[in-house]
C-alpha positions, 0 to 999 in steps of 0.5 A: 634501503638508503643506508646513508653511505651509498649515494641515492643514484647508486641504489638498486642499480642493476648489474653493479656487481660481477657475481655469478648472476652477472656472468650468466646474463653476460653469456646470454647477451654474447650469444643472443645480442648484437653488440656495438663493441666487443672488447678483448682484454680485461686489464686496465686498458680493456676495462677502461675502454668498456667503461668509456663505451658504456658511459657513452651509451654503447652496448659493450662486453669484455671477454678476458681469458683469465681473470681481471687484471691477471696480466700486466695490470696486477704486476706493476709498480703500483704507482700513479705517476707522471714518470719523472724519468721520462723527462730525461728522454724528453717525453714532455707530452707524455709526462704532462698528460700523465700528471694531469691524469694523476691529479684527476684520479686523486681529486675526483675519479678514485680518491678512495683508492689513490694515496699520496706517497713521498719519495726521497731522491738522494743526491751525491754532489752539488752538480746532481742537486742542481741537475735533479732539482731542475728536473723535479721542479719542472715535474712539479710545474707540469703538475700544477698546470694539471691542477696539482693536489700534491705538495711541492718538492723540497730540498733536504740537507744531509743532516735532515736526510739522516733524521728522515731516512736513518736506514739510508747509508751515510755515504750514499748521499750528500742531502736529498730532494723529497717529492710526491707522487701517488700509489694504488693497489692496481688489481683492485683499481681494475675491479672498481673500473669494471664494476663501474662499467657494469653500472652502465650496462657493460658485460664483464666476462672472465675465463672467456677466450677468443679463439677466432675473429669473424669477418664479412666482406672485408670487415671484422664483425664478431668473434668466436669465444670459448667459456673456459669454465664450461667449454661452451662455444659462443659466436659473438656479433658486434659492430667493432672489436677492440683489441686491448690485449697488451702483449698479445695485441699482435696475436689478435691482429694476426687472427684478422689476417694482419702480419703485425709485430708492433708490440714488444714485451719488457719484463719488470720484476718487483720484490716485496720486503717487510717494512721493518727491514728498511728504516725509512719514513718515505719511499726512495728513488735511485738512478741506476745504469738501466733506469731507476729503482723505486722503494715504495711503501705499501702497507706493512711492506716495501715494494722494490723495483723494477727491472726493464729487460726484453722478454720473448718467452711465456707471456701469461706467466713471466718469471723472475730469475735469480739474476733479476732478484740479485740485481735488485738486491745488489742495487738496493744494498749500495745505499741502505745501512743494513744490507738485505738478502733473499731471506728478507724477501717475502714475495716476488712478482713479474709483469710485462710492459707492452711497449711500442716496437722501435729501433732501440736496442733495449726496452728501457729506451722505448717510448711509453706512448700509446697508439690506436690503429684501425689496420682492418675495418672493424678491428681497433687496436690499442697498444703501448701506454702507461697505467696512469694514462689508461683513461686517455687511452680508452677515450682515444680508442672509443673515439676510433670506434666511432670513426670505424663505424661512421658514427658521431659519438657523444663526448667521453664523460669519464673525466667527470665520472667517479668510480664505484666507492668514490661518491661519498668516500670522504663522508664515510672516512670521517665516520670510520669510528662511528661505523666501527662502533656500530658494526663491531668491526675494529677501527683498523678493520673498518679503515682497511675496508674503506681504503679498498671499497670506499662508500661501498663498505656496507657490502662487506659489513653486511656479510659480517652482520649476517655471519660474525665469523666472516669478521675474522682475519684470513691471516693473523699478520695481514688485515684481509677479512674472511668476508672479503673472500665472499665479497670477491665472489659475489661482487668482483668476478672471482672464480678461482682460488688464485683470483682471491689470493693474488689479486682480490687480496695480495696474500700471494706476495705479502706472506712468507708462505705466499698464501699457501697456509690460507689456501684451504680456508679461502677455497672452502669459503669460495666453495659455498658461493660457487657450489664446489664439491670437496674434490674441486676444493682439493684441486684448487688448493693443489693447483695453487700450491704447485703454482707457488712451488713453480714460482719459488723454483723459477726464482732460484734459476740463473737465467730467463730460460730456466726460470721460464721453464720452471714457471710454466711447468704449472699451467694456468688454472683455467686451462686445468679446469676447462 
């Protein structure tokens, strides 16, 4: 039925959800069909590759051993940006490309998910005003060439800064520059790309681990995979395997017999702090001895980060140590009027950047450029890169797939392809009050849903219409609705409690209890959809609580080694239930 929100060409489209039926069909396809492309990795790059390939008419499946965006792609700074600091490293090509992609994402691909964010750049003297002013002016100029849709920078006097940022210490600046970039819920963005790929026929499988690659006559032609939910073993046949596993890239190449060590992991941690702790109207960017520090507005919180340090320990669950947390707080406290302590920190998360190996002594000096390689026939690897440029990375990767197969593929259409939820977003946004009145959901709740689902808001509202109790909040202090739990299972491939608490929502870092108080009610809602009995509900909750305890313990350890030992004491939920 035409609901007036969903565009006609999106109605009754098969496979536009990632629920249990999609998973069942995807497992069948892996076992019975020959695929053009098998993508390993369910982060933004791998899912982007799946969308690019499917949109060009290739048959494609993604296998991910954990959840969508479970690694780096849910643990970023949440910024869609050109990388102002990369200008200092003379990486002009990277900045230009990233700014072009930023503008494309804002204006066409995902206007419902990408939001403008202003940053205040404090200046300490006239020389810095001149130096930083030239750099930010160049940043804006590059953006204009890419069709910039954001305001240009402006200079502020000391008095103007005091008005706009009363929480900034008066001795921390002699004026400032304000410039604009963009912000995104990174995990939600990946889910949206995945659903869009599914519309074009891509199969998206989480909890599915590649155990080996299959080769014939010197060419990779498939993979052995294991479903971690059932233990089922599958033999997958394909034309080309795409290795989009980030910090695991070398491991996959090693399965093909390559002695690869091209990727180096850099750890970045972030703190989540309530908005009332820092009195600012905009975000804040600070130069540090390591790199830069961002204070980023994110709903009712600030995200403070990041660090940039070498990491050679557990890659699945990188840990933030007390040393990391103290560094960020110390750096922040140098410039804010009211110093913060660990008691002001609601949540902490750590992610790993997959950087191209180089000769630099520190990871902060390694390039954020990407590289696509065909080291073995039938295996295309994509390494490095930035979240903002994922679409270009995917385009280059699938072009390489065409070269690997000796095929002339059609041009990638993804620059003109809006993600699911974007088509009628503006229309829906202007009708928010009308939708609230009609649905009975408060306007704040409707706006929350529009910012997360765009013109697919009716998928959630229909659940509330069927069961009014689903219109209630999961947590009284945050906007997430109980219906979003059901939606996460039916439409967004959520299979475990932590999938919902850490990625489909951000309860794990936005509540003082880190989601433990909500764990039981969320697990019970999921149980109705996934057929869990009481023992499985209990196991899911117990595992999640232990996970939170291990993270808290790691945050109190003095160094990386001890923090890592504390965090890995509780393994991955999928390993526990396999």
